[in-house]
C-alpha positions in Angstrom: -144.3 8.0 -135.6 -144.2 6.8 -131.9 -147.2 4.5 -132.3 -145.7 2.1 -134.6 -142.9 1.5 -132.0 -145.4 0.6 -129.2 -144.1 -3.0 -129.1 -140.9 -1.6 -127.5 -143.0 -0.7 -124.5 -143.1 -4.2 -123.1 -139.8 -5.1 -124.6 -137.8 -2.5 -122.5 -138.6 -4.2 -119.2 -137.8 -7.6 -120.6 -134.3 -6.3 -121.6 -133.9 -5.1 -118.1 -134.8 -8.6 -116.8 -132.4 -10.2 -119.2 -129.5 -8.1 -118.2 -130.1 -8.1 -114.4 -131.1 -11.7 -114.4 -128.2 -12.9 -116.5 -125.2 -10.8 -115.0 -126.5 -8.4 -112.6 -125.7 -10.3 -109.5 -122.2 -11.2 -110.3 -121.0 -8.2 -112.6 -122.9 -5.0 -111.5 -123.1 -3.1 -108.4 -126.5 -2.1 -106.8 -126.4 1.2 -108.4 -126.0 -0.2 -111.8 -128.6 -2.8 -111.4 -131.2 -0.3 -110.2 -130.2 2.1 -113.0 -130.8 -0.6 -115.6 -134.1 -1.6 -114.1 -135.4 1.9 -113.7 -134.1 3.1 -117.0 -136.0 0.4 -119.0 -139.4 1.1 -117.2 -138.7 4.9 -117.6 -138.1 4.4 -121.3 -141.6 2.3 -121.6 -143.2 5.2 -119.8 -142.0 7.9 -122.0 -142.7 5.9 -125.2 -146.2 5.2 -123.8 -146.7 8.9 -123.0 -145.6 9.9 -126.6 -147.7 7.4 -128.2 -150.8 8.4 -126.3 -150.2 12.0 -127.3 -149.9 10.9 -131.0 -153.1 8.8 -130.5 -155.0 11.8 -129.2 -154.4 13.8 -132.2 -156.4 11.4 -134.3 -160.3 11.7 -134.7 -162.0 9.7 -132.1 -163.2 7.0 -134.6 -159.6 6.4 -135.8 -158.1 5.9 -132.4 -157.6 2.2 -132.9 -154.1 1.4 -134.0 -152.8 -2.1 -134.5 -149.0 -2.7 -135.0 -148.4 -6.1 -136.6 -144.9 -7.7 -136.1 -145.3 -11.3 -137.5 -147.5 -14.3 -137.9 -147.0 -16.2 -134.8 -149.3 -19.4 -135.2 -151.0 -20.4 -138.5 -153.1 -23.6 -138.6 -154.9 -24.6 -141.6 -158.7 -24.1 -142.2 -161.0 -26.3 -140.1 -164.9 -26.4 -139.9 -165.9 -25.5 -136.3 -169.4 -24.2 -136.1 -172.0 -21.8 -137.7 -170.9 -23.3 -141.1 -167.6 -21.3 -140.4 -164.3 -22.5 -141.8 -161.8 -20.9 -139.5 -158.0 -20.6 -139.7 -156.2 -20.5 -136.5 -154.2 -17.6 -137.4 -152.7 -15.7 -134.4 -150.3 -12.8 -135.0 -147.7 -11.1 -132.6 -149.4 -7.6 -132.8 -150.0 -4.7 -130.4 -153.2 -2.7 -129.9 -153.3 1.0 -128.9 -156.6 2.5 -128.5 -158.1 4.7 -125.6 -158.5 1.7 -123.3 -155.1 0.2 -123.6 -153.8 3.7 -123.5 -155.1 4.6 -120.1 -154.1 1.0 -118.8 -150.6 1.5 -120.3 -150.1 4.8 -118.8 -151.2 3.5 -115.4 -149.0 0.4 -115.5 -145.7 2.3 -116.7 -146.4 5.4 -114.6 -147.1 3.9 -111.3 -144.8 1.1 -111.9 -142.0 3.4 -112.6 -142.7 5.3 -109.2 -142.7 1.8 -107.4 -139.3 1.0 -109.1 -137.7 4.2 -107.8 -139.1 3.5 -104.3 -137.8 -0.1 -104.4 -134.3 1.2 -104.6 -134.3 2.6 -101.0 -136.6 -0.1 -99.5 -134.7 -3.1 -100.9 -131.1 -1.6 -100.7 -130.2 -3.7 -97.7 -131.8 -6.8 -98.9 -130.2 -9.9 -100.3 -130.9 -10.6 -103.9 -131.0 -7.0 -105.1 -130.6 -8.0 -108.8 -132.9 -10.9 -108.6 -135.6 -8.5 -107.3 -135.3 -6.1 -110.0 -135.2 -8.8 -112.6 -138.5 -10.1 -111.4 -139.9 -6.7 -111.1 -139.0 -5.9 -114.7 -140.5 -9.2 -115.9 -143.7 -8.4 -114.0 -143.9 -5.0 -115.8 -143.2 -6.6 -119.2 -145.7 -9.4 -118.7 -148.5 -6.9 -117.6 -147.6 -4.6 -120.8 -148.0 -7.6 -122.9 -151.5 -8.3 -121.3 -152.7 -4.8 -121.8 -151.2 -3.9 -125.3 -151.6 -7.4 -126.9 -153.9 -7.2 -129.9 -155.6 -10.6 -129.4 -156.9 -13.0 -126.6 -153.9 -15.4 -126.9 -151.4 -12.4 -126.3 -153.6 -11.3 -123.4 -153.4 -14.9 -122.0 -149.6 -15.0 -122.4 -149.3 -11.8 -120.4 -152.1 -13.2 -118.0 -150.0 -16.2 -117.3 -146.8 -14.1 -117.1 -148.0 -12.1 -114.2 -149.2 -15.1 -112.6 -145.7 -16.5 -112.7 -144.2 -13.3 -111.5 -146.5 -13.1 -108.6 -145.3 -16.5 -107.4 -141.7 -15.3 -107.9 -142.2 -12.1 -106.0 -144.6 -13.1 -103.3 -142.2 -16.0 -102.5 -139.2 -13.7 -102.8 -138.0 -14.5 -99.3 -138.1 -18.2 -100.3 -136.1 -19.2 -97.2 -139.1 -18.3 -95.1 -141.8 -20.9 -95.3 -144.8 -18.6 -94.9 -143.4 -16.6 -97.9 -142.8 -19.7 -100.1 -146.2 -21.1 -99.2 -147.9 -17.7 -100.1 -146.2 -17.8 -103.3 -147.4 -21.3 -104.1 -150.9 -20.3 -102.8 -151.1 -17.5 -105.3 -149.9 -19.5 -108.2 -152.4 -22.4 -107.5 -155.5 -20.4 -106.7 -154.9 -18.5 -110.0 -154.5 -21.8 -111.9 -158.2 -22.7 -110.8 -159.4 -19.2 -112.0 -157.3 -19.7 -115.4 -159.2 -22.8 -116.1 -162.4 -20.8 -116.6 -160.6 -18.4 -118.7 -159.2 -20.8 -121.0 -162.6 -22.4 -121.4 -163.9 -18.9 -122.3 -161.4 -18.5 -125.0 -162.3 -21.7 -126.5 -165.8 -20.8 -126.8 -164.7 -17.4 -128.3 -162.7 -19.1 -131.0 -165.4 -21.6 -131.7 -168.2 -19.1 -131.9 -166.3 -16.4 -133.7 -163.6 -18.3 -135.6 -160.9 -15.9 -134.3 -159.1 -14.5 -131.3 -158.2 -11.2 -132.6 -160.0 -8.5 -130.9 -161.1 -6.5 -133.8 -162.4 -9.6 -135.7 -164.3 -10.9 -132.7 -166.0 -7.7 -131.9 -166.8 -7.0 -135.6 -169.0 -10.1 -135.6 -170.7 -9.6 -132.4 -174.0 -8.8 -133.9 -173.8 -11.7 -136.4 -173.0 -14.3 -133.9 -175.7 -13.0 -131.4 -178.2 -13.2 -134.1 -177.2 -16.6 -135.3 -176.3 -18.3 -131.9 -174.3 -21.2 -131.8 -174.8 -24.4 -134.0 -172.8 -27.5 -133.9 -174.7 -30.4 -135.5 -178.0 -30.7 -134.1 -176.9 -28.6 -131.1 -178.1 -24.9 -130.8 -177.5 -22.2 -128.1 -179.0 -18.9 -128.6 -176.8 -15.9 -129.0 -177.6 -14.4 -125.6 -176.8 -17.7 -123.9 -173.6 -18.2 -125.7 -172.5 -14.7 -124.7 -173.7 -15.4 -121.0 -171.5 -18.5 -121.0 -168.5 -16.8 -122.4 -169.0 -14.0 -120.0 -169.1 -16.2 -117.0 -166.2 -18.4 -117.9 -164.1 -15.3 -118.6 -165.2 -13.9 -115.2 -164.1 -17.0 -113.5 -160.6 -16.1 -114.6 -161.1 -12.6 -113.5 -162.1 -13.6 -110.0 -158.6 -15.4 -109.8 -156.5 -12.5 -111.0 -158.6 -9.8 -109.4 -159.2 -11.5 -106.2 -163.0 -11.9 -106.0 -165.0 -14.4 -104.0 -164.4 -17.3 -104.1 -160.8 -16.9 -105.2 -159.8 -13.9 -103.3 -157.7 -15.9 -100.6 -154.4 -15.6 -102.2 -154.2 -11.8 -102.1 -154.1 -11.1 -98.3 -151.2 -13.6 -98.2 -149.4 -11.8 -100.9 -148.3 -9.5 -98.1 -145.4 -12.0 -97.4 -143.4 -10.5 -100.4 -141.7 -7.1 -100.1 -143.9 -4.1 -99.6 -143.1 -2.5 -103.1 -144.2 -5.8 -104.7 -147.5 -5.6 -102.7 -148.0 -2.0 -104.1 -147.3 -3.2 -107.6 -149.5 -6.3 -107.5 -152.3 -4.4 -105.6 -152.4 -1.2 -107.3 -151.0 -1.1 -110.9 -150.7 -4.7 -112.3 -151.9 -8.0 -111.5 -155.3 -7.2 -109.8 -156.4 -4.8 -112.5 -155.9 -7.5 -115.3 -159.5 -9.0 -114.6 -161.0 -5.6 -114.9 -159.2 -4.8 -118.1 -160.2 -8.1 -119.5 -163.8 -7.4 -118.9 -163.7 -3.8 -120.2 -161.8 -5.1 -123.3 -164.7 -7.7 -123.8 -167.4 -5.1 -123.3 -168.9 -6.1 -126.8 -169.5 -9.5 -125.4 -170.6 -8.6 -121.9 -173.0 -5.9 -123.1 -174.9 -8.8 -124.8 -174.9 -10.8 -121.7 -177.1 -9.6 -119.1 -177.0 -12.5 -116.8 -173.2 -12.5 -116.8 -173.2 -8.8 -116.0 -175.4 -9.5 -112.9 -173.2 -12.3 -111.8 -170.2 -10.0 -112.0 -172.2 -7.2 -110.2 -173.3 -9.7 -107.4 -169.8 -11.0 -106.8 -168.2 -7.5 -106.9 -170.7 -6.1 -104.4 -170.5 -9.1 -102.0 -166.8 -9.0 -102.1 -166.7 -5.3 -101.5 -168.7 -5.6 -98.2 -167.2 -9.0 -97.0 -163.6 -7.8 -97.5 -164.3 -4.5 -95.8 -165.9 -6.1 -92.8 -162.7 -8.4 -92.4 -160.5 -5.3 -92.7 -162.0 -3.6 -89.6 -160.6 -6.3 -87.4 -157.0 -6.7 -88.6 -154.0 -5.4 -86.7 -151.3 -5.9 -89.4 -151.0 -2.7 -91.4 -150.5 -4.4 -94.7 -153.3 -6.9 -94.0 -155.7 -4.0 -93.5 -154.7 -2.6 -96.9 -154.8 -6.1 -98.6 -158.4 -6.6 -97.5 -159.0 -3.0 -98.6 -157.7 -4.0 -102.0 -160.1 -6.9 -102.3 -162.9 -4.7 -101.4 -162.0 -1.9 -103.8 -161.7 -4.5 -106.7 -165.2 -5.4 -105.6 -166.3 -2.0 -106.5 -164.7 -2.1 -109.9 -166.6 -5.3 -110.6 -169.7 -3.5 -109.3 -169.2 -1.0 -112.2 -168.6 -3.7 -114.7 -171.7 -5.4 -113.7 -173.6 -2.2 -114.2 -172.3 -2.0 -117.8 -170.4 1.3 -116.7 -167.2 0.1 -118.1 -165.5 3.5 -118.0 -166.4 4.0 -114.3 -164.6 0.8 -113.4 -161.6 1.8 -115.4 -161.8 5.1 -113.7 -161.7 3.5 -110.3 -158.8 1.2 -111.5 -156.9 4.6 -112.2 -157.7 6.4 -109.1 -157.2 3.3 -107.0 -153.8 2.8 -108.6 -152.8 6.2 -107.2 -154.1 5.9 -103.7 -153.4 2.4 -103.0 -149.9 2.6 -104.2 -149.3 5.5 -102.0 -151.0 3.7 -99.1 -148.9 0.6 -99.6 -145.8 2.4 -100.1 -146.5 4.7 -97.0 -147.0 1.5 -95.1 -143.5 0.4 -96.2 -142.1 3.6 -95.2 -143.6 2.9 -91.7 -142.6 -0.7 -91.6 -139.1 0.4 -92.7 -138.7 2.9 -89.7 -140.2 0.5 -87.2 -137.9 -2.3 -88.4 -134.9 0.0 -88.1 -135.9 1.0 -84.5 -136.1 -2.6 -83.4 -132.9 -3.5 -85.1 -131.1 -0.6 -83.2 -132.7 -1.7 -79.8 -132.4 -5.4 -80.4 -136.1 -5.8 -80.1 -136.2 -8.4 -82.9 -139.1 -10.2 -81.4 -141.6 -7.2 -82.2 -143.6 -7.2 -85.3 -142.9 -4.0 -87.3 -146.3 -4.3 -89.1 -148.5 -4.5 -85.9 -150.3 -1.2 -85.6 -150.6 -1.7 -81.9 -147.0 -1.1 -81.7 -147.1 2.1 -83.4 -148.8 5.5 -82.5 -147.7 9.1 -82.9 -145.6 8.7 -86.0 -147.2 11.8 -87.7 -144.6 14.1 -85.9 -141.7 11.7 -86.4 -142.6 10.9 -90.1 -144.5 14.0 -91.4 -144.1 13.4 -95.2 -145.4 9.8 -94.8 -148.2 11.1 -92.7 -149.4 13.7 -94.9 -149.2 11.5 -98.1 -150.8 8.6 -96.3 -153.6 11.0 -95.0 -154.4 12.3 -98.6 -154.5 8.7 -99.9 -156.9 7.8 -96.9 -159.1 10.7 -97.7 -159.2 9.5 -101.4 -160.2 5.8 -100.6 -162.8 7.0 -98.0 -164.4 9.0 -100.7 -164.2 12.5 -99.3 -165.4 15.1 -101.9 -162.5 16.7 -103.9 -160.3 13.5 -103.7 -159.9 11.1 -106.4 -161.8 8.2 -104.9 -164.8 10.4 -104.3 -165.4 10.9 -107.9 -164.9 7.2 -109.0 -166.6 5.6 -106.3 -169.6 7.9 -106.2 -170.0 7.1 -109.9 -170.0 3.3 -109.3 -172.7 3.5 -106.7 -174.7 5.9 -108.9 -174.5 3.8 -111.9 -175.8 0.9 -109.8 -178.6 2.9 -108.5 -179.4 4.1 -112.0 -179.5 0.6 -113.3 -182.4 -0.1 -110.8 -184.0 3.4 -110.8 -183.9 4.2 -114.4 -183.7 0.9 -116.3 -185.8 -1.1 -113.9 -183.3 -3.9 -113.0 -184.2 -4.1 -109.3 -181.5 -6.5 -108.3 -178.9 -3.5 -108.5 -180.7 -1.9 -105.5 -179.2 -4.7 -103.5 -175.9 -4.3 -105.1 -176.0 -0.5 -104.5 -177.0 -1.3 -100.7 -173.9 -3.6 -100.3 -171.7 -1.1 -101.9 -172.9 1.9 -99.7 -172.4 -0.1 -96.5 -169.0 -1.3 -97.7 -168.2 2.4 -98.2 -168.9 3.2 -94.5 -166.8 0.2 -93.4 -164.0 1.5 -95.6 -164.0 4.9 -94.2 -164.0 3.4 -90.7 -161.2 0.9 -91.0 -158.8 3.2 -93.0 -159.2 6.0 -90.4 -158.8 3.3 -87.7 -155.6 2.6 -89.4 -154.5 6.4 -89.6 -155.5 7.1 -85.8 -153.9 3.8 -84.6 -150.6 4.6 -86.6 -150.1 8.3 -86.6 -152.0 9.7 -83.6 -151.9 9.3 -79.9 -148.8 8.5 -78.1 -146.0 5.9 -79.4 -146.5 2.6 -78.1 -143.0 1.6 -77.9 -140.1 2.6 -75.6 -138.2 6.0 -75.6 -135.3 4.3 -77.0 -137.2 2.8 -80.0 -138.8 6.2 -80.5 -135.3 7.9 -80.8 -134.5 5.7 -83.8 -137.7 6.4 -85.8 -137.1 8.7 -88.5 -138.5 9.8 -92.0 -137.6 7.5 -94.9 -134.9 8.8 -97.4 -136.0 10.9 -100.3 -135.9 8.0 -102.8 -138.8 6.6 -100.8 -140.7 9.8 -99.9 -140.6 11.4 -103.3 -142.8 8.5 -104.8 -145.1 9.1 -102.0 -145.5 12.8 -102.9 -146.1 11.9 -106.5 -148.7 9.2 -105.8 -150.4 11.6 -103.3 -150.8 14.2 -106.0 -152.4 11.7 -108.2 -154.9 10.6 -105.3 -155.7 14.3 -104.9 -156.0 15.3 -108.5 -156.5 12.1 -110.5 -160.3 12.3 -110.0 -160.7 15.5 -112.0 -160.1 13.5 -115.2 -163.5 11.8 -114.7 -165.2 15.0 -113.2 -169.1 14.0 -113.0 -171.2 15.8 -115.8 -173.7 16.6 -113.0 -171.1 18.9 -111.2 -169.4 19.9 -114.4 -172.6 21.3 -115.6 -172.8 23.8 -112.9 -169.1 24.7 -112.9 -168.5 26.0 -116.2 -169.3 22.9 -118.2 -166.2 21.0 -117.1 -166.2 17.8 -119.5 -165.7 14.3 -118.2 -162.6 13.8 -120.1 -162.0 10.2 -119.2 -165.5 9.0 -120.1 -165.3 10.8 -123.5 -161.7 9.3 -124.1 -162.8 5.9 -123.4 -166.2 6.0 -125.4 -164.9 4.8 -128.7 -163.2 1.6 -127.1 -166.3 0.5 -125.2 -169.6 -1.0 -126.1 -172.8 -0.4 -124.5 -175.7 -2.7 -123.7 -178.5 -2.8 -126.3 -180.9 -4.4 -123.9 -181.2 -1.5 -121.5 -184.5 0.6 -121.8 -185.2 3.4 -119.6 -188.3 3.0 -117.7 -188.2 6.1 -115.5 -186.2 9.3 -115.3 -183.9 10.3 -112.6 -183.8 13.9 -111.9 -180.7 15.9 -111.1 -182.1 16.2 -107.5 -182.2 12.5 -107.0 -178.6 12.1 -108.3 -177.3 15.0 -106.0 -179.3 13.2 -103.3 -177.4 9.9 -103.8 -174.1 11.9 -104.0 -174.9 13.5 -100.7 -175.8 10.0 -99.1 -172.4 8.8 -100.3 -170.6 11.6 -98.5 -172.7 11.1 -95.4 -172.0 7.4 -95.2 -168.1 8.3 -95.4 -168.4 10.8 -92.7 -170.4 8.5 -90.4 -167.5 5.9 -90.9 -164.8 8.5 -90.2 -166.8 9.8 -87.1 -167.0 6.2 -85.6 -163.4 5.7 -86.1 -162.7 9.0 -84.5 -164.9 8.2 -81.4 -163.3 4.6 -81.0 -159.6 5.7 -81.4 -159.3 9.3 -80.4 -162.2 10.5 -78.3 -162.6 7.3 -76.4 -159.7 5.0 -77.0 -161.1 2.6 -74.3 -163.9 1.7 -76.5 -162.4 -0.7 -78.8 -161.2 -3.0 -76.0 -164.7 -2.7 -74.5 -166.4 -3.5 -77.9 -163.9 -6.6 -78.4 -164.8 -7.9 -74.9 -168.5 -7.4 -75.4 -168.7 -9.0 -78.8 -165.6 -11.2 -78.4 -167.2 -14.0 -80.4 -168.0 -11.8 -83.4 -164.7 -10.2 -83.2 -162.9 -13.5 -83.1 -164.6 -14.7 -86.2 -164.1 -11.4 -88.1 -160.5 -11.1 -86.8 -159.9 -14.8 -88.3 -161.6 -13.8 -91.7 -164.5 -15.8 -91.1 -162.2 -18.9 -91.2 -162.5 -19.1 -94.9 -158.8 -20.2 -95.2 -159.6 -23.0 -92.6 -162.6 -24.0 -94.5 -160.8 -24.1 -97.8 -158.1 -26.1 -95.9 -160.4 -28.7 -94.7 -162.6 -28.8 -98.0 -159.9 -28.8 -100.6 -156.4 -28.9 -99.2 -156.9 -31.6 -96.6 -159.6 -33.3 -98.6 -157.2 -33.5 -101.5 -154.4 -34.9 -99.1 -156.9 -37.5 -97.8 -157.9 -38.5 -101.3 -154.2 -38.9 -102.0 -153.8 -41.0 -98.8 -156.8 -43.3 -100.0 -155.5 -43.6 -103.4 -151.9 -44.4 -101.9 -153.6 -47.1 -99.8 -155.4 -48.5 -102.7 -152.4 -48.4 -104.7 -150.4 -50.3 -101.9 -153.1 -52.8 -100.9 -155.0 -53.4 -104.1 -152.8 -52.5 -107.1 -149.5 -53.4 -105.5 -151.3 -56.5 -103.8 -152.3 -57.7 -107.4 -148.9 -57.1 -108.8 -147.0 -58.6 -105.7 -149.4 -61.6 -105.7 -148.7 -62.1 -109.4 -145.0 -61.9 -108.6 -145.3 -64.4 -105.8 -147.4 -66.9 -107.9 -144.8 -66.6 -110.7 -142.0 -67.2 -108.3 -143.6 -70.2 -107.0 -144.4 -71.5 -110.4 -140.9 -71.0 -111.4 -139.5 -72.6 -108.3 -141.7 -75.7 -108.9 -140.7 -75.7 -112.5 -137.1 -75.4 -111.3 -137.7 -78.3 -108.8 -139.2 -80.5 -111.6 -136.4 -79.7 -113.7 -133.9 -80.4 -111.4 -135.4 -83.7 -109.8 -137.3 -85.3 -112.8 -135.8 -84.1 -116.0 -132.2 -83.7 -114.9 -132.7 -86.9 -112.6 -133.5 -89.0 -115.6 -130.8 -87.5 -117.6 -128.3 -87.8 -114.9 -129.2 -91.5 -114.4 -128.7 -92.3 -118.2 -125.4 -90.5 -118.0 -124.3 -92.2 -114.8 -125.2 -95.6 -116.1 -123.4 -94.9 -119.3 -120.5 -93.7 -117.2 -120.5 -96.9 -114.9 -120.4 -99.0 -118.1 -117.6 -96.9 -119.6 -115.9 -97.2 -116.3 -116.0 -101.1 -116.6 -114.7 -101.1 -120.0 -112.1 -98.6 -119.2 -110.7 -101.1 -116.7 -109.9 -103.5 -119.5 -108.4 -100.9 -121.8 -105.3 -100.7 -120.2 -103.0 -100.7 -123.2 -100.9 -103.8 -122.2 -100.6 -106.7 -124.7 -100.7 -109.5 -122.1 -103.9 -108.0 -120.8 -105.5 -108.3 -124.2 -104.2 -111.8 -124.7 -105.7 -112.7 -121.2 -109.0 -111.2 -122.2 -108.9 -112.9 -125.5 -108.0 -116.3 -123.9 -110.6 -115.8 -121.3 -113.2 -115.0 -124.0 -112.2 -117.8 -125.8 -112.5 -120.3 -122.9 -116.1 -118.8 -122.1 -117.1 -119.3 -125.8 -115.9 -122.8 -125.8 -117.7 -123.7 -122.5 -120.9 -122.2 -123.8 -120.7 -124.6 -126.8 -119.6 -127.5 -124.7 -122.3 -127.2 -121.8 -125.2 -125.9 -124.1 
């Protein structure tokens, strides 16, 4: 009953965008605008929940429902490859299966909480209706991406969230850094999207369709046949590797992986709820969802999987290191997001797709809680600076904070729970998902013999230690010790309103309890056979590699050992943070002074932005300058030379025409005119004159004959 109306889930937010975007600013109060925006998302969430409950009642093998609305594009048959005559037929259809169900619930659920939080956070801001119109548009686009039944609909949503990121990151368009950040996000994502589009072209040419079910049903056939076009042949595995890498290039843009991660830290220029929405529930998870949705392709592409795992592991460690040297609270969380996304790609690279989606879900809870918690802190600090006329101080600099746990207890406790989750402390959601990812990479090396995954595991394990360190560094600098500002500023710091704290409590509950949906089988076996509900739920929607062959057996003791090692690494990171920022608060300054060069490089993010600026931005500008010079001096020179030559020829022609041609004509005319003048003198009209002329002529004539 409810599943057939799944198309309304993305439609509701678009209705909110239409109403608030068209008449919200001029006709509605802020309360009405907020009510419209939040109601539309709430309706999407409720319908999503009801549809998922209905889906769960079906047998596992039947949990794949497609709702066809209409044929969108229908182009006649054409021979493309593999002796395949394909019709480019794309329908406007929505797909509800276990994978889209999980993603849909995460997007609508976390998105709804962020919408509620936004009411309090954005109440005093200009453009209230514009903000919620953009936020609803973001939600609608992401839901089309998640629920679309084919790759082209996914691409529509893919581009939609890219557009919305530009609008929301650059929300404060009157500030140059914000507008620059919006443009940066848009342009960097266009680079990745190029690879995604190439991948879609390969899919259509190889499979003759962009419909998910049709493509995945032909995987075995295409893998066996390979790709044939004339005399050109590519093996099936190579074809799948090419498609996998192309699609992954798109994912590195949307999900902020090396080398296209640089836009995400700058996304902090937007309002904090936007940061939470982008970093936790929507845009950055789209690349992960795309790979999980394409698991049938990736499970036949071992090279592509290794590329995904390598980039993910490298990004996880690289970004975690950068996060240890940042002082802006949102920048720390931004690099944390990039690092955690790296973990998700590590899972995908190990073909543990369900573990990647598991971390997407748990990360949505604790990262949204962390960002909204940071927003609560920034909101309080900004209020204090405003009241004391200290506008020059940065409300996001952790060096200006300290001791806030007593002033903002709800924010503190919810932030601490989310921090324990991301650090991977047992019992919290992040422990279950992150430990599963690390184990799956170790298993690929230990059990299946792919030794390269030892390297991935090592990078991920080290990154886990850095994660625990920089997150508790953030907590200790922000909430512990003495307040770094004045007593007058301290008086004006207070807890955020309930419209902002209740979302924190809800998300903190998810950060605490969400991990039990994916309770590891190893522990569940000894605790009353607790099932791994999420893995079992996602099983029908995911494909597994056929090329994996177990070469060894890993005992339970080994798995427990890796789990214990993961916990130990997290505790070491927390312990070092405690030593540096609680026990010996003088150590950070000494460390920075001793290793000033290293700290300078890490604090400046390894100068990647500057390198990109020189290699791409400035190089493009220089190329533009050279092309401009070529245009001015060569192209324009030729054109201007031709113009001058034409002018000279025309002037010479004009001179010849005036002096020679016109001269001759004028001489003839003047001669005739002179003769005419003489004859005109005798044509007086008097009879006596004519008689005189006749007489004169007669005399001349007679004289002629006489004297001849």
